[in-house]
C-alpha positions in Angstrom: 8.5 -9.1 23.5 8.4 -10.9 27.0 8.9 -8.7 30.1 12.3 -10.4 30.5 13.4 -9.6 26.8 12.4 -6.0 27.3 14.5 -5.6 30.6 17.5 -7.2 29.0 17.2 -4.9 25.9 19.9 -2.5 25.5 18.6 1.0 25.6 21.1 1.9 22.7 19.6 -1.1 20.6 16.1 0.3 21.2 17.0 3.8 20.1 18.7 2.4 17.1 15.5 0.4 16.2 13.1 3.4 16.7 15.6 5.3 14.1 15.3 2.3 11.9 11.5 2.5 11.8 11.6 6.4 11.3 13.9 6.0 8.3 11.9 2.8 7.0 8.7 5.3 7.2 10.4 8.1 5.5 12.1 6.3 2.6 8.6 4.5 2.0 7.1 7.9 1.9 9.6 9.1 -0.6 8.8 6.1 -2.8 5.1 6.5 -2.5 5.5 10.4 -3.2 7.8 9.6 -6.3 10.4 11.5 -4.8 12.5 8.3 -5.3 11.4 7.0 -8.6 11.0 3.2 -9.7 14.5 2.1 -11.0 16.3 4.8 -9.1 19.7 3.7 -7.8 21.1 4.9 -4.3 23.6 3.7 -1.6 23.4 3.5 2.0 25.6 6.4 2.3 23.4 8.5 0.6 20.5 7.7 2.8 22.7 8.0 6.0 23.7 11.5 5.0 20.1 12.5 4.0 19.0 11.4 7.6 22.3 12.1 9.4 22.3 8.4 10.7 24.7 5.7 10.8 24.7 3.0 8.5 23.3 0.1 10.9 19.8 1.6 11.1 19.7 2.6 7.5 20.6 -1.0 6.5 18.1 -2.5 8.9 15.4 0.1 7.3 16.5 -1.1 3.8 16.4 -4.6 4.2 12.8 -4.3 5.6 11.9 -2.4 2.7 13.5 -5.2 0.4 11.3 -7.8 2.4 8.2 -5.6 1.5 9.3 -5.8 -2.3 10.0 -1.8 -2.4 13.6 -1.9 -3.0 16.2 -4.5 -4.3 20.0 -4.7 -3.6 22.6 -5.2 -6.0 26.1 -6.3 -5.3 28.0 -3.7 -7.3 25.6 -0.9 -7.8 24.0 -0.6 -4.3 20.4 -0.2 -3.7 17.5 0.3 -6.4 13.8 1.4 -5.8 12.0 -1.6 -7.4 10.9 -1.0 -11.0 7.3 -1.2 -11.6 6.1 -4.4 -13.3 2.5 -4.0 -14.2 2.1 -7.5 -15.4 3.2 -8.7 -11.8 0.5 -6.2 -10.2 -2.3 -7.4 -12.6 -1.3 -11.0 -11.3 -1.6 -9.8 -7.8 -4.8 -8.3 -8.6 -6.3 -11.6 -10.0 -5.1 -13.3 -6.8 -7.2 -10.8 -4.8 -10.2 -11.5 -6.9 -9.9 -15.1 -6.0 -9.3 -14.7 -2.4 -12.0 -12.3 -1.9 -14.4 -14.3 -3.8 -13.6 -17.4 -1.6 -14.4 -15.1 1.5 -17.6 -13.9 0.0 -18.6 -17.6 -0.3 -18.1 -18.4 3.3 -19.7 -15.1 4.4 -22.9 -15.7 2.5 -22.9 -19.2 4.2 -23.2 -18.0 7.8 -26.2 -17.6 9.6 -25.3 -14.4 11.4 -23.4 -11.4 10.5 -19.9 -11.4 12.0 -18.8 -8.4 13.8 -16.2 -7.2 11.3 -18.8 -7.1 8.8 -20.9 -4.9 11.2 -18.2 -2.6 11.6 -17.7 -2.2 7.6 -21.4 -1.4 7.4 -21.2 1.2 9.9 -18.5 3.1 7.9 -19.4 2.6 4.5 -23.2 2.7 4.6 -23.3 6.3 5.5 -24.8 9.5 3.9 -22.6 11.7 1.7 -21.9 14.3 4.4 -20.3 11.8 6.7 -18.0 10.4 3.9 -14.1 10.7 3.9 -13.4 12.4 0.8 -9.6 12.4 0.5 -6.6 10.2 0.2 -7.1 9.0 3.9 -9.7 6.8 2.3 -6.9 4.6 0.9 -6.2 3.3 4.4 -10.0 2.6 5.1 -10.4 0.9 1.5 -7.6 -1.5 2.5 -9.3 -2.3 5.8 -12.6 -2.9 4.1 -11.0 -5.7 1.8 -8.9 -7.0 4.6 -11.6 -7.1 7.2 -13.9 -8.8 4.8 -11.4 -11.7 4.2 -10.7 -11.7 8.1 -14.3 -12.3 8.7 -14.5 -15.3 6.6 -12.4 -17.0 9.4 -9.5 -18.5 7.4 -6.3 -16.9 8.9 -3.9 -18.2 6.3 -6.1 -16.9 3.6 -6.2 -13.5 5.5 -2.1 -13.5 5.8 -1.7 -14.2 2.1 -4.3 -11.4 1.4 -2.4 -8.9 3.7 0.8 -9.6 1.8 -0.7 -8.9 -1.4 -2.2 -5.7 -0.4 1.1 -4.5 1.0 2.8 -5.2 -2.2 0.1 -3.4 -4.4 -0.5 -0.6 -1.9 2.2 1.8 -3.6 -0.2 2.0 -6.7 -3.5 1.1 -5.0 -3.6 4.2 -2.8 -3.3 6.5 -6.0 -7.0 5.4 -6.6 -7.9 7.9 -3.9 -6.3 11.0 -5.5 -9.3 11.4 -8.0 -12.8 12.6 -6.4 -14.8 10.3 -8.8 -13.1 7.2 -7.6 -13.8 8.0 -4.0 -17.6 8.3 -4.9 -17.4 5.1 -6.9 -15.7 3.2 -4.0 -18.3 4.1 -1.5 -21.1 3.1 -3.8 -19.4 -0.3 -4.8 -18.5 -1.3 -1.2 -22.3 -0.3 -0.2 -23.4 -2.6 -3.0 -21.1 -5.6 -2.0 -22.2 -5.3 1.6 -25.7 -5.3 0.6 -25.2 -8.4 -1.5 -23.3 -10.4 1.1 -26.0 -9.4 3.9 -28.7 -10.7 1.6 -26.8 -14.0 1.0 -26.6 -13.2 -2.9 -23.3 -14.9 -3.2 -23.0 -14.9 -7.1 -24.1 -11.3 -7.2 -21.7 -10.3 -4.5 -18.7 -12.1 -6.3 -19.6 -10.4 -9.6 -19.6 -6.9 -7.8 -16.3 -7.7 -6.1 -14.5 -8.8 -9.3 -15.8 -5.9 -11.3 -14.9 -3.7 -8.3 -11.4 -4.8 -8.2 -10.7 -5.0 -11.9 -12.0 -1.2 -12.3 -9.7 -0.3 -9.4 -6.8 -2.0 -11.1 -7.3 -0.3 -14.5 -7.7 2.8 -12.9 -4.6 3.1 -11.1 -2.6 1.8 -13.8 -3.6 5.0 -15.8 -3.2 7.3 -12.8 0.4 5.7 -11.9 1.8 6.2 -15.5 0.5 9.7 -15.5 1.9 10.7 -12.3 5.2 8.9 -13.0 5.6 10.8 -16.2 4.8 14.1 -14.3 7.4 13.1 -11.5 10.0 12.3 -14.3 9.5 15.6 -15.7 9.9 17.3 -12.4 13.2 15.6 -11.6 14.5 16.4 -15.1 13.6 20.1 -14.8 15.3 20.0 -11.2 18.6 18.3 -12.7 18.7 21.0 -15.5 18.3 23.8 -12.8 21.3 22.5 -10.8 23.3 22.1 -14.0 22.7 25.8 -14.8 23.3 27.1 -11.4 26.5 29.3 -11.6 27.3 28.7 -8.1 28.0 25.0 -9.0 30.5 26.1 -11.5 32.5 28.7 -9.5 
C-alpha cells in the first residue's frame, strides 16, 4: 500500500480488515483440525455469532477461503466446507512432480549453488539432535519445495507451484503427525539436495518423484483415518447433546 493510500484508509476499514484476517485464520484452523468437516454446511450468521462479529468481516473471510479452495458457497444452502476429492489431490501432486522435476533440471545446469539452495542445505543437512520433530516441520517442508522451485529462477513456475501447495496443504501437513514420516522427510530431502549439489539430474528427479509420491500416499491414509476419528467424535458429541436433560426441560 502506498503512503497516500494508507493515509486515506479509514481506521474503521482497517479494523474490519484485521478482524477479517483473524476470522479467516480461525476458520482455516477449524477446517485443518477437522472441527469443521469436509462437506459440513454453515451460514454466515453461524460464524458471526461464534466470533461475535458483524457479517461484513465474516463475508470477507469466507470469500478469501473460497478463493483458496477451502469452502464453497451455495445459493440456497449457504456455505460448505469443500468436500475432499482425492482424485483432484492426486492430480495436483502429479503437477508438483512435473514442476519440481523442471526446477531440478534448471538447478543442475547452474555452475554455482544459488543462495536459496544453500539455505536449504543449512536446515536439512544437520545431525538428528538439531532436527525439528513436530508438526512445525510442515511449514519447513513447504518452504523446502517452494525455495527449490524459486531457486530455479522461473517466477511463473514458482507462482503456479505456490498455488498448488496452498490447495494441498490441508492434507499435506498431516504427513508430519507421524514420527517415522518426519525422519523419512529429513533423509529424503538430504538425498535430493546432495544429488542436485553433484549435478546428478536424473537421480535427483527420481528421488523427488518418489519422495512426493510416497508423501501423497501416506497423507491419503492418514487423512482418511483422521476423518473417521473426527466424524466419530462429532457423532458422540451430537448424541451427548440429544441426551442432555437440560435441552428438553
